[in-house]
C-alpha positions in Angstrom: -0.2 14.5 -11.9 -2.9 16.2 -9.8 -5.7 14.3 -8.0 -8.1 14.6 -10.9 -5.5 13.2 -13.4 -4.6 10.3 -11.0 -8.3 9.4 -10.7 -8.6 9.5 -14.5 -5.5 7.4 -15.2 -6.1 4.9 -12.4 -5.2 1.5 -13.9 -7.2 -0.4 -11.3 -10.6 1.0 -12.6 -11.3 -1.8 -15.1 -10.4 -4.7 -12.8 -12.5 -3.1 -10.0 -15.5 -2.8 -12.4 -15.2 -6.4 -13.5 -15.1 -7.7 -9.9 -18.0 -5.5 -8.9 -20.0 -6.8 -11.9 -19.1 -10.3 -10.8 -21.0 -9.8 -7.5 -17.7 -8.9 -5.7 -16.3 -12.4 -6.4 -12.7 -12.6 -7.5 -11.6 -13.3 -11.0 -9.2 -16.2 -11.8 -6.4 -13.7 -12.0 -6.8 -10.4 -10.2 -3.9 -8.4 -11.7 -3.4 -5.8 -14.3 -3.1 -7.2 -17.8 0.2 -5.3 -18.3 1.6 -6.8 -15.2 0.7 -10.4 -15.8 3.5 -11.5 -18.2 6.2 -10.2 -15.9 4.5 -11.7 -12.8 4.3 -15.1 -14.6 8.0 -15.0 -15.5 9.0 -13.9 -12.0 6.8 -16.6 -10.3 8.3 -19.4 -12.4 11.8 -18.7 -10.9 10.7 -18.2 -7.3 10.2 -20.4 -4.4 6.7 -20.5 -2.8 7.5 -17.8 -0.2 8.3 -15.1 -2.9 5.6 -15.9 -5.5 3.0 -13.1 -6.1 -0.6 -14.2 -5.5 -2.8 -12.9 -8.3 -5.7 -15.1 -7.0 -6.2 -12.5 -4.4 -7.4 -8.9 -4.5 -4.4 -6.5 -4.8 -3.9 -4.1 -1.9 -1.9 -1.4 -3.6 -3.1 1.6 -1.5 -5.3 1.7 1.5 -7.3 4.6 2.9 -7.8 8.1 1.5 -4.3 8.5 -0.1 -5.3 11.5 -2.2 -6.4 13.5 0.9 -4.6 12.0 3.9 -2.0 14.0 5.7 0.4 11.0 6.3 1.4 8.2 3.9 3.0 5.0 5.1 5.3 3.2 2.7 5.6 -0.6 2.9 6.8 -3.4 0.6 3.8 -5.5 -0.4 0.7 -7.0 1.3 1.4 -10.2 3.1 -0.1 -13.6 2.3 -1.7 -15.8 5.0 -3.1 -19.0 3.6 -5.9 -19.5 6.1 -7.1 -15.9 5.4 -7.3 -16.5 1.6 -10.1 -19.0 2.0 -12.3 -16.8 4.2 -11.2 -13.3 4.9 -9.8 -12.4 1.5 -12.6 -14.1 -0.4 -15.3 -12.3 1.7 -17.3 -10.1 -0.6 -17.4 -7.4 2.1 -13.6 -7.3 2.3 -13.3 -7.3 -1.5 -15.7 -4.4 -1.7 -13.5 -2.5 0.7 -10.4 -3.2 -1.4 -12.2 -2.0 -4.5 -13.2 1.2 -2.6 -9.5 1.7 -1.9 -8.4 1.1 -5.4 -11.0 3.4 -6.8 -10.2 6.2 -4.4 -13.6 5.9 -2.8 -12.6 5.0 0.7 -12.3 7.9 3.2 -10.9 5.8 6.1 -7.8 3.6 6.6 -9.2 1.7 9.5 -12.7 0.2 10.0 -14.7 0.7 13.2 -16.7 -2.4 12.4 -16.0 -4.9 15.3 -16.2 -8.0 13.1 -13.8 -6.4 10.6 -11.4 -5.5 13.4 -11.5 -9.0 14.7 -10.8 -10.5 11.2 -7.9 -8.1 10.6 -6.5 -6.4 13.7 -3.0 -5.7 12.3 -3.2 -1.9 11.7 -5.4 -1.3 14.7 -2.5 -2.7 16.8 0.3 -0.9 14.9 -1.5 2.5 15.2 -3.0 2.1 18.7 -0.6 4.6 20.3 -1.7 7.3 17.9 -5.3 6.3 18.3 -5.1 6.6 22.1 -3.2 10.0 21.9 -5.1 11.7 19.1 -8.4 10.2 18.0 -9.6 7.2 16.1 -11.3 9.2 13.4 -8.5 11.6 12.9 -6.0 8.7 12.5 -8.3 6.7 10.2 -9.0 9.7 7.9 -5.5 11.1 7.8 -3.3 8.1 7.4 -3.0 6.0 4.3 -0.8 3.2 3.1 1.1 2.7 -0.2 2.7 -0.6 -1.1 5.8 -0.8 -3.3 4.3 -3.9 -5.0 0.5 -4.3 -4.9 0.4 -8.1 -5.0 0.5 -10.5 -2.0 3.3 -12.8 -1.1 4.6 -14.6 2.0 7.8 -12.6 1.8 8.8 -9.6 -0.3 11.4 -9.8 -3.1 11.9 -7.0 -5.5 11.4 -8.0 -9.2 14.9 -8.0 -10.8 15.5 -6.1 -14.0 16.2 -9.3 -16.0 12.4 -10.0 -16.1 11.8 -6.8 -18.0 14.4 -7.5 -20.8 12.9 -7.5 -24.3 9.7 -5.8 -23.1 8.5 -2.3 -24.0 8.3 -1.3 -20.4 10.3 0.2 -17.5 12.1 -1.7 -14.7 8.9 -1.9 -12.8 5.4 -3.3 -13.2 2.8 -0.9 -14.7 1.0 -0.9 -11.4 4.1 0.1 -9.5 4.8 3.0 -11.9 1.3 4.3 -11.1 2.1 3.9 -7.4 5.3 6.0 -7.8 3.2 8.7 -9.5 0.9 8.6 -6.5 3.8 9.1 -4.2 5.2 12.0 -6.2 1.7 13.6 -5.9 1.9 13.1 -2.1 5.3 14.8 -2.0 4.0 17.8 -4.1 1.1 18.1 -1.7 3.5 18.2 1.3 2.3 15.1 3.0 4.4 13.5 5.8 6.0 10.3 4.5 6.7 7.4 6.9 9.0 4.6 5.5 8.1 1.4 7.2 10.2 -1.0 5.1 12.5 -1.1 2.0 13.8 2.4 2.1 16.4 1.8 -0.6 14.0 0.5 -3.2 11.6 3.3 -2.6 14.4 6.0 -2.8 15.7 4.4 -6.0 12.2 4.4 -7.6 11.2 7.9 -6.5 14.3 10.1 -6.5 12.3 13.0 -5.1 12.3 11.3 -1.7 16.0 12.2 -1.1 15.4 15.9 -1.1 12.1 15.5 0.7 13.9 13.7 3.5 16.4 16.5 3.8 13.5 18.9 4.3 12.4 16.8 7.3 9.3 15.3 5.6 10.4 11.6 5.5 10.7 9.7 8.7 11.8 6.2 9.4 11.2 3.6 12.1 13.5 1.3 14.1 11.8 -2.1 14.0 10.9 -2.9 10.4 9.5 -6.3 11.3 7.1 -4.8 13.9 6.2 -1.4 12.4 4.4 0.0 15.5 4.0 3.8 15.2 4.9 4.2 18.9 7.0 6.8 20.7 10.1 4.6 21.0 10.1 3.1 17.5 11.5 5.9 15.3 14.9 6.3 13.8 14.1 9.9 13.0 14.4 12.2 15.9 11.0 13.4 17.1 9.4 11.2 14.5 6.5 10.3 16.7 5.9 14.0 17.7 5.8 14.9 14.0 3.0 12.3 13.4 1.0 13.6 16.3 1.4 17.2 15.2 0.3 16.3 11.7 -2.7 14.5 12.9 -3.9 17.3 15.2 
């Protein structure tokens, strides 16, 4: 799919419209209807740390993923209980997530000081690139794609048994769209950085294997602390590749 087709087929459009019409207040369940049955079955069998939180706004992709030069691949957005009651329920934050899910956001990072204070995570992980290149170039040219768009304390891949008897694939409907997004990024020649869960990503998107052989997929050392710093890359000259792509 090209960019226009992805925008047209974006499954998050309807949920985004509903939340916007609700004054940017969350719905009871903030998930795709096609995902919900599988999520319910999965959650019933999981301990609290692995349950997917549909009470929160999904964070499937962040930043300008259709036009960025670099795409970070992660597992799923984390869940912090104290942030659910204030930060994640803040209409300003919800509006930002809707802008992401509707391909309306042109920046990965916010330069708003209040926003940075509330959620400093990616400012910290990208600070080496920001210092070496430029904040605006980093923010406009890096985006993030999650393997699973729903929040949880810890990531666990949804086993195939939860899809048995359903007229669907081995992935959530939302995930399949995310894989289409990634294939589009590969076709456009974007640099891919795998932060976590390389094996599930490569299994879901087979094109990544050849793309890695072409030198366009780089990986990091410390998956728990995914700093994009000079000394945190498994891939030789990985950091230099990022800097070159951003400049």
